[in-house]
N, C-alpha and C positions, 0 to 999 in steps of 0.2 A: 305668843299665845296661839293655841291650836286653831281657834276660830278665824284668825286673820292670816294664817300661813297658807298661801296657795299651793304649796307642795302637797298638802293633804287632799286637795281637790274635792270631789263629791263626798268623800267620807265626812267632811265637816258638816254636811247636812244632818247626819245622825246626831252630832253634838247639839245642833240647834233643835232638833226634835226633842232631845232630852231636856233642853232648857224649857220647853213647853210644859214640862211636868214639874218644874222648879217652883219653889215657894219664895225664892229670893227676888226682891223687888228690882234689882239691877238686871235681871234676865231680860226684862222688857226693853230696857235701853239698849242692851247689846243686840238684841234681835232687830230692833228698829234700825240700828246702824248698818245692818247687813242686808236690808231690803234691796239695795242697789247692786248687790253682788249676784250676777246672773247664774253663777254655779250653784248657789245655795238659797237663792231668794224664795223658791217654792217651798222648801222645808221651813224657811223662816216664817212665811205666811201661815203655814199649818201650825207652827209653834205659837205664834201670836194669837191665832184663833183659839188654841187650847187655854191660853192664859186669860183671855177675855178682859184685858186691861184697857180702860178708856184711852190711855195714852197712845195706843196702837191704832186708833181709828183712822187718822189721816194716812198713815202708811198703808194700811189695808185698803183704803179707798183708792190709793194710787195704783195698787196692784190689780184692780179690777180691769185694767186695760192691758194686762200682760198678754203676750202672744200665745202662751200655753194655756189650754183649756182647764187643766186640773188646777193650775195656780189661780186662774180667774174664779173658778168655782169655790175654792178654799177662801179666797178673799171676799166673796159675796155672801158668805154665811152671816148670820146675824152679828152685827157689830155692837160692841159695848156702847151704850148710850143711844142706840137707835130705838125708834118707836116700835115696840112689839115685834121685834125680829124682822123688820122690813128690810129687804136688800136694797142696796144703794142703786143698783143698775135698773132693776125692773119696777121697784116701788111696790112689789107684791110680797106677801109673806113668804118666807123661805121654807122650802120643804126639802128634806134630804133625798127625796126621790126625783126632784126636778133635774132634768139633764142627765140622768143616769141611764146608761144603755147596757152596761156590762152586768153580768150575773143576774139577769132577769130570767125567770122561767119562760120558756117558749121563744127566746130570741137567740 
């Protein structure tokens, strides 16, 4: 299977992002299994965030400690089953502008 073959390297991340647009219920299970793969875990987090399936909550919470800022930010977006979109790390409502520094006018 393409998703588990390391010969495809980072290109597998695009497959996982595509799974984030999938309507198939098994996509969530496949994505959760790949959260521990450092090559594609960031794209896996983004895809799980797109699907917003409650089964992904524990996996997304575990990725809030990732060393990569962009992965942490993707994992901290409102989690399915959370109260009113409160992030797990700060306890404050999530805002798409929090933590963003790129593409701001005047910076």
